[in-house]
C-alpha positions as CSV (number, residue, x, y, z in Angstrom):
1,M,101.9,91.4,108.1
2,A,101.0,88.6,110.7
3,A,97.6,88.3,109.0
4,T,98.8,88.3,105.3
5,P,97.5,85.4,103.6
6,Y,99.7,82.8,101.8
7,F,98.0,82.3,98.3
8,I,95.3,85.0,98.7
9,L,97.4,88.3,99.0
10,S,100.5,86.8,97.9
11,P,102.8,88.6,95.4
12,N,102.5,86.1,92.8
13,L,98.6,86.2,92.7
14,I,98.7,90.0,92.6
15,L,101.1,89.6,89.8
16,S,98.7,86.8,88.0
17,V,95.5,89.1,88.6
18,I,97.3,92.2,87.0
19,G,98.3,90.1,84.2
20,M,94.5,89.2,83.8
21,F,93.6,92.8,83.7
22,H,96.6,93.7,81.4
23,G,95.8,90.9,79.0
24,P,97.8,89.0,76.4
25,D,100.2,90.2,73.9
26,K,97.9,90.6,70.8
27,T,100.7,90.2,68.2
28,E,99.3,87.6,65.8
29,P,102.1,85.1,65.2
30,T,103.6,84.2,61.7
31,P,105.6,81.0,62.5
32,A,108.9,80.7,60.5
33,E,108.6,76.9,60.8
34,D,105.7,74.3,60.1
35,W,105.3,72.5,63.1
36,R,103.7,69.5,60.6
37,E,107.2,68.9,59.7
38,A,108.9,68.5,63.1
39,T,110.3,65.1,64.3
40,V,109.3,64.0,67.6
41,D,111.4,61.5,69.9
42,V,109.4,60.6,72.8
43,V,111.7,59.7,75.6
44,I,110.4,57.8,78.7
45,P,112.6,57.8,81.6
46,A,111.3,55.0,83.9
47,F,112.5,53.2,87.3
48,N,110.6,50.3,88.7
49,E,107.4,51.3,86.8
50,E,105.8,47.9,86.5
51,K,102.4,49.2,87.5
52,N,102.3,52.3,85.4
53,I,104.5,51.6,82.3
54,I,101.6,50.1,80.1
55,L,99.2,53.2,81.0
56,C,102.0,55.3,79.9
57,L,102.7,53.4,76.6
58,N,99.1,52.7,75.9
59,S,98.6,56.7,76.0
60,L,101.3,57.0,73.3
61,A,99.2,54.5,71.2
62,T,96.2,56.8,70.7
63,Q,98.2,60.0,70.1
64,T,96.9,61.8,67.0
65,L,100.5,62.7,66.0
66,K,102.5,59.7,65.9
67,P,106.3,60.2,67.1
68,N,109.2,59.4,65.1
69,R,110.8,57.1,68.1
70,I,109.6,55.8,71.3
71,I,112.8,55.5,73.5
72,L,112.2,53.8,76.7
73,I,115.2,54.3,79.1
74,D,115.2,51.8,82.1
75,D,117.3,53.2,84.8
76,G,118.3,50.1,86.3
77,S,114.6,48.8,87.4
78,K,114.5,45.7,89.6
79,D,110.8,44.7,88.3
80,N,109.2,43.8,85.3
81,T,109.2,47.2,83.9
82,I,111.2,46.1,80.6
83,Q,109.4,42.7,80.2
84,Y,105.8,44.3,80.3
85,A,107.0,47.2,77.9
86,K,108.2,44.7,75.3
87,A,105.1,42.5,75.9
88,F,102.7,45.5,75.2
89,A,104.9,46.7,72.4
90,L,104.8,43.3,70.8
91,A,100.9,42.6,71.3
92,N,100.1,46.0,69.8
93,D,102.4,46.4,66.9
94,M,104.3,49.3,68.5
95,E,108.2,50.1,67.8
96,I,109.9,50.8,70.5
97,T,113.6,51.1,71.6
98,I,114.7,50.1,74.9
99,I,117.9,51.4,76.7
100,S,118.5,49.2,79.7
101,R,121.0,50.4,82.4
102,D,122.6,48.4,85.0
103,H,122.4,50.8,87.9
104,S,120.2,54.1,88.4
105,I,122.0,57.4,87.1
106,G,119.2,59.7,87.1
107,K,116.6,61.4,85.0
108,T,119.3,64.4,84.1
109,P,121.5,62.4,82.4
110,T,118.9,60.7,80.4
111,I,117.5,63.9,79.1
112,K,121.0,65.0,78.1
113,R,122.1,61.7,76.5
114,Q,119.0,61.5,74.3
115,A,119.3,65.3,73.2
116,R,122.7,64.5,72.1
117,E,122.4,61.0,70.7
118,Y,119.2,61.5,68.7
119,D,118.4,64.0,65.8
120,G,114.6,64.9,66.4
121,D,113.4,68.4,66.3
122,V,111.4,67.9,69.5
123,E,112.3,65.8,72.6
124,F,109.2,65.0,74.3
125,I,109.9,63.6,78.0
126,L,107.1,61.3,79.2
127,D,107.7,60.2,82.6
128,G,107.0,56.3,82.9
129,D,104.5,56.9,85.8
130,T,102.3,59.3,83.6
131,Y,100.0,58.9,80.8
132,L,98.6,61.6,78.1
133,E,94.8,61.9,78.9
134,S,94.2,64.0,75.8
135,S,95.0,62.0,72.4
136,N,96.3,65.2,71.1
137,Y,98.8,66.1,73.8
138,I,101.7,65.6,71.8
139,E,100.3,67.3,68.5
140,R,99.2,70.3,70.5
141,S,102.3,70.7,72.3
142,V,104.2,70.6,69.1
143,Q,101.7,73.1,67.4
144,E,102.3,75.5,70.1
145,L,106.1,74.8,70.3
146,Y,106.4,76.0,66.8
147,Q,104.2,79.2,67.2
148,A,107.3,81.1,68.1
149,V,111.4,80.4,68.1
150,G,111.3,81.7,71.5
151,I,109.2,79.3,72.8
152,A,111.6,76.3,74.3
153,S,109.1,74.1,76.0
154,V,105.6,73.2,76.1
155,C,103.5,71.2,78.7
156,G,99.7,70.5,79.3
157,T,97.9,70.7,82.6
158,I,99.0,68.1,84.7
159,M,96.8,66.4,87.4
160,P,97.0,63.3,89.7
161,L,96.3,59.8,88.4
162,R,93.5,58.4,90.6
163,D,92.6,54.8,90.9
164,K,89.4,55.5,89.2
165,D,91.6,56.9,85.9
166,R,93.5,53.5,86.4
167,E,90.4,51.5,86.2
168,K,89.3,53.2,83.1
169,M,92.6,52.7,81.3
170,L,92.9,48.9,82.0
171,Q,89.5,48.5,79.9
172,T,90.8,49.6,76.7
173,P,91.6,47.3,73.8
174,Q,95.4,47.9,73.9
175,I,95.6,46.9,77.4
176,E,93.4,44.2,77.5
177,Q,95.3,42.7,74.4
178,F,98.6,42.8,76.5
179,I,96.8,40.9,79.6
180,K,96.3,38.3,77.0
181,T,100.0,37.7,76.6
182,F,100.9,38.6,80.0
183,P,98.0,37.1,82.5
184,D,100.0,37.3,85.5
185,A,100.5,41.2,85.0
186,D,99.4,43.1,88.0
187,L,98.8,46.6,87.0
188,R,96.9,47.8,90.2
189,Q,98.4,50.0,93.2
190,K,98.2,48.2,96.4
191,Q,94.5,48.1,97.7
192,N,94.4,47.7,101.3
193,F,92.9,50.2,103.7
194,F,96.0,52.2,104.5
195,H,97.3,52.5,100.8
196,V,93.7,53.4,99.5
197,L,93.7,56.0,102.5
198,M,97.0,57.4,101.7
199,R,96.5,57.9,97.8
200,K,93.2,59.7,98.4
201,L,94.9,62.0,100.9
202,S,97.6,62.7,98.5
203,N,95.4,63.1,95.5
204,I,93.0,65.6,97.5
205,Y,95.8,67.9,98.3
206,R,97.5,67.5,95.0
207,E,94.3,68.1,92.9
208,S,93.2,71.3,94.9
209,L,96.9,72.7,94.5
210,Y,97.2,71.9,91.0
211,L,93.9,73.2,89.9
212,F,94.4,76.5,91.6
213,L,97.9,76.8,90.4
214,Q,97.4,75.9,86.9
215,K,94.1,77.3,86.3
216,F,94.6,80.6,88.2
217,I,98.3,81.6,89.1
218,Y,100.0,80.1,86.0
219,K,97.4,81.1,83.7
220,G,97.9,85.0,85.0
221,Q,101.6,84.3,84.2
222,M,100.9,83.2,80.9
223,V,98.7,85.9,79.8
224,F,101.2,88.7,81.2
225,F,104.5,87.0,80.4
226,G,103.6,84.4,77.9
227,S,105.7,81.9,80.0
228,V,105.6,80.2,83.4
229,T,109.0,79.5,85.3
230,N,109.4,75.9,84.4
231,P,107.5,73.3,82.5
232,V,106.0,70.3,84.5
233,G,108.7,67.8,83.7
234,C,106.7,64.6,83.5
235,A,105.1,65.4,80.0
236,V,107.0,68.2,78.1
237,A,108.0,69.1,74.8
238,Y,111.3,70.6,74.1
239,R,113.1,71.8,71.6
240,R,115.8,69.3,71.3
241,K,118.7,71.9,70.1
242,Y,117.7,74.2,72.9
243,V,118.3,71.7,75.6
244,K,121.4,70.2,74.0
245,D,122.7,73.8,74.0
246,L,122.0,74.1,77.3
247,F,123.6,71.1,78.6
248,D,126.7,71.8,76.3
249,Q,126.8,75.2,78.3
250,Y,126.4,74.0,82.0
251,E,127.9,70.6,82.2
252,P,131.5,71.7,82.2
253,I,130.5,74.0,84.8
254,L,128.2,71.7,86.9
255,G,128.2,68.2,85.5
256,D,125.1,66.5,86.1
257,D,124.7,68.3,89.6
258,L,122.1,70.6,88.6
259,T,119.3,70.7,91.1
260,N,117.1,68.1,92.9
261,S,114.4,68.4,90.3
262,E,115.6,68.8,86.4
263,D,112.7,70.6,85.0
264,I,113.0,73.6,87.2
265,F,116.9,74.1,86.5
266,I,116.2,73.7,82.8
267,G,113.1,76.1,83.0
268,F,115.2,78.9,84.7
269,A,118.3,78.3,82.1
270,L,115.7,78.5,79.2
271,L,114.2,81.8,80.8
272,K,117.8,83.3,81.4
273,H,118.5,82.9,77.7
274,G,115.3,84.6,76.8
275,Y,113.1,81.8,75.7
276,R,109.8,81.1,77.2
277,N,107.9,78.0,78.8
278,V,104.6,77.7,77.7
279,Q,101.7,75.7,79.7
280,L,98.4,74.8,77.7
281,N,95.1,74.6,79.2
282,D,93.6,72.4,76.7
283,V,95.4,69.3,77.1
284,Y,95.8,66.9,80.0
285,A,98.0,64.3,81.4
286,R,97.9,62.4,84.7
287,S,100.8,61.4,87.1
288,Q,101.0,58.8,89.7
289,E,101.5,60.8,92.7
290,P,103.4,59.5,95.7
291,E,101.2,58.4,98.8
292,A,100.5,61.0,101.4
293,E,103.3,59.4,103.8
294,K,105.9,59.9,100.9
295,L,104.6,63.3,99.9
296,P,107.3,65.2,102.3
297,A,110.4,63.6,100.0
298,Q,108.7,64.9,97.0
299,I,108.0,68.5,98.3
300,Y,111.5,68.7,99.5
301,L,112.9,67.8,96.0
302,W,110.5,70.5,94.2
303,S,110.9,72.9,96.9
304,S,115.0,72.8,97.1
305,S,115.1,72.8,93.6
306,F,113.4,76.2,93.6
307,F,116.0,77.5,95.9
308,Q,119.1,76.0,94.3
309,S,117.9,77.3,90.8
310,C,117.5,80.8,92.3
311,Y,121.1,80.2,93.6
312,Y,122.4,79.9,90.2
313,F,120.3,82.1,88.4
314,D,120.4,85.1,90.8
315,E,120.6,87.5,87.6
316,L,116.9,86.4,87.0
317,V,115.9,86.7,90.8
318,R,117.4,90.3,90.5
319,S,115.4,91.2,87.3
320,P,113.1,93.8,89.4
321,L,116.7,95.8,90.6
322,K,117.0,96.0,86.9
323,S,113.8,97.2,85.8
324,F,114.4,100.8,85.4
325,A,117.6,100.3,83.1
326,S,115.7,97.8,81.2
327,Y,112.9,100.6,80.8
328,L,115.4,103.0,79.5
329,H,116.7,100.3,77.3
330,H,113.7,99.6,75.7
331,K,112.4,103.1,75.3
332,K,115.5,104.0,73.4
333,V,115.5,100.9,71.1
334,E,111.6,101.7,70.5
335,K,112.6,105.4,69.4
336,E,115.4,104.9,67.2
337,H,114.6,101.7,65.7
338,S,111.1,100.5,66.4
339,E,109.6,101.8,62.8
340,Q,112.2,100.3,60.7
341,I,112.1,97.0,62.9
342,Q,108.4,96.7,62.2
343,Q,108.7,97.3,58.5
344,L,111.4,94.6,57.9
345,R,110.0,92.3,60.3
346,K,108.3,89.5,58.4
347,I,107.8,87.1,61.3
348,Q,105.6,88.1,64.0
349,E,106.3,86.8,67.6
350,P,104.4,87.6,70.6
351,Y,106.2,88.3,73.8
352,R,109.6,88.8,71.7
353,Q,112.7,89.7,73.7
354,Q,116.3,89.4,73.0
355,F,118.0,86.4,73.4
356,G,121.2,85.7,75.4
357,D,122.8,85.6,79.0
358,K,124.2,88.9,78.7
359,V,120.8,90.8,78.2
360,T,119.7,89.0,81.4
361,Q,122.6,90.2,83.2
362,Q,122.3,93.8,82.0
363,Y,118.3,94.3,82.1
364,G,117.0,91.2,83.4
365,R,114.0,89.3,82.2
366,P,109.9,89.9,82.6
367,M,109.7,86.5,84.2
368,G,112.2,87.4,86.8
369,W,109.4,89.4,88.6
370,V,107.8,86.0,89.2
371,I,110.8,84.3,90.4
372,F,111.6,87.1,92.6
373,V,108.0,87.2,94.1
374,S,107.8,83.5,94.7
375,L,111.3,83.7,96.4
376,I,109.6,86.4,99.0
377,E,106.5,84.6,99.3
378,K,108.3,81.0,99.7
379,T,110.5,82.5,102.4
380,F,108.1,85.0,104.4
381,F,104.9,83.0,105.1
382,P,106.5,80.0,106.7
383,T,108.7,82.2,108.6
384,T,106.0,84.6,109.7
385,L,103.9,81.4,110.7
386,L,107.0,80.2,112.9
387,I,107.3,84.0,114.7
388,L,103.5,83.8,115.6
389,V,104.1,80.3,117.1
390,I,107.4,81.4,119.2
391,F,105.9,84.3,120.6
392,K,102.7,82.6,121.0
393,L,100.4,85.0,119.4
394,W,97.5,82.5,118.7
395,W,94.7,84.9,118.0
396,W,96.8,86.4,115.0
397,L,97.9,82.8,114.0
398,G,94.3,81.7,114.0
399,L,93.2,84.7,112.0
400,T,95.5,84.4,109.4
401,V,95.0,80.6,109.0
402,A,91.1,81.2,109.1
403,I,90.9,84.2,106.5
404,E,93.5,82.6,104.2
405,T,91.7,79.2,104.2
406,V,88.2,80.6,103.5
407,I,89.3,82.8,100.7
408,S,91.4,80.1,99.3
409,V,88.5,77.6,99.2
410,I,86.2,80.1,98.0
411,L,88.9,81.1,95.1
412,L,89.3,77.2,94.4
413,T,85.9,76.6,93.9
414,L,85.5,79.5,91.3
415,V,88.3,78.3,89.3
416,S,86.9,74.6,89.0
417,N,84.6,73.3,86.5
418,K,80.9,74.1,86.8
419,G,79.7,70.7,87.6
420,E,82.7,70.0,90.1
421,R,82.6,73.1,92.3
422,L,80.8,71.4,95.1
423,E,83.7,68.6,95.1
424,Y,86.4,71.0,95.0
425,F,84.8,72.9,97.9
426,I,85.1,70.2,100.1
427,K,88.3,69.1,99.0
428,G,89.6,72.5,99.6
429,W,88.6,72.2,103.2
430,L,90.1,68.6,103.5
431,A,93.5,69.9,101.7
432,T,94.2,72.8,104.1
433,P,95.8,70.6,106.9
434,M,98.3,69.2,104.5
435,R,98.7,72.4,102.7
436,Y,99.7,73.9,105.7
437,A,102.0,71.2,106.8
438,S,103.8,71.5,103.3
439,I,104.3,75.3,104.0
440,M,105.9,74.7,107.3
441,F,108.1,71.8,105.8
442,D,109.7,74.7,103.8
443,L,111.3,75.8,106.9
444,Y,113.1,72.8,106.8
445,T,113.7,72.9,102.9
446,M,115.3,76.5,103.9
447,G,117.4,75.3,106.9
448,R,119.0,72.6,104.6
449,F,119.6,74.9,101.9
450,A,121.4,77.3,104.0
451,V,123.2,74.5,105.6
452,D,124.4,73.6,101.9
453,I,125.5,77.1,100.8
454,W,127.1,78.6,104.0
455,I,128.4,75.6,106.1
456,T,129.0,72.3,104.3
457,R,129.3,74.1,100.7
458,E,127.9,70.9,99.2
459,K,126.1,71.8,96.0
460,G,126.0,68.4,94.4
461,W,122.4,68.8,93.9
462,R,121.0,66.2,91.5
463,K,117.6,63.7,91.8
């Protein structure tokens, strides 16, 4: 076990490989609703985003599917976020509703309030530090969202926003028009050596990680289960009614204190009800990543939210323990009703499953397997490394790291685009120290979570 690699022989990777060989559900969808008739409200949560909000709005201006409303929620910014947004909208004849708060209340209440206060069919969340690289991002997301009533959220492939992407965006006519009306606006990140270096290190690590996860691990999950555990919350289309119903269910119990990352909680809650979270590989968005020295705080938010969501949705985590009961149930249904159901069913839906929390409590969910093995992976490997260090088993530690690193770099190279393989081969090696630092940082996250649960009993988790 000491030499078991993290990403290479991890349970999640094995599940994804099985999914690739198993293949997708071949049921041809016959959607009951026409996605072209869906109304879309874009909600932009923003806090001190004067460097990024123009890029965000500019990417909306070029979308092939125009939203019904664009709602900017300024969460108590102290910079020029609102002024820049107003000037851009005026310069480019963009209709935008701006809601300004005196102080920050967080992203979770923003999503909840807009799901209740507006009546759009789709609530598209676009963070103020994110821009849609693909001009058909919203269109493809909505189109996929309406392929089945069981699909509750859709996001594209998310990659880091690099300085060269920013420079390219700054040359677009819409932003040049904004600059004419606001010539003093500075839309570039800090350019001194330290900040440039920290951004490059952060982007190397995140690009390597995101590419491997989204092009391999999550892709296998999509093939096998038709879902990922949760959408990437910086650019995601939700069925608004599903999100509203979710908050109506959990607000009386938890208030706004869900987890440290709202998209993970929402994703788990949707899975528990029997819905799916879909990720697309053919549309892209880019998000401004924290600089390297700020990564630990961001890693903590995501990692702790996973543990917190596992705590809240333990029925999902325990799905593998219910697999035999689930197998017998499906066999019984298939034997008694399958032929009759197929004859009556006019609406075909791949990866179809029964809705309702009670179903999860009795039989679990297929995606529960992913959450279960993710929990094992997230706790086992850092703990194993720590044990090797404590007992000074340096040879086994070195062998584990060496084998895992070599194979992970090879896999990263293979899943990258053909013309970028040399680039990602180099990035894979450069990202290794930060990747292992983040793995070991999970020990701190686990310790803090354990304190929250068993010592302080403080569960007021909210970003």
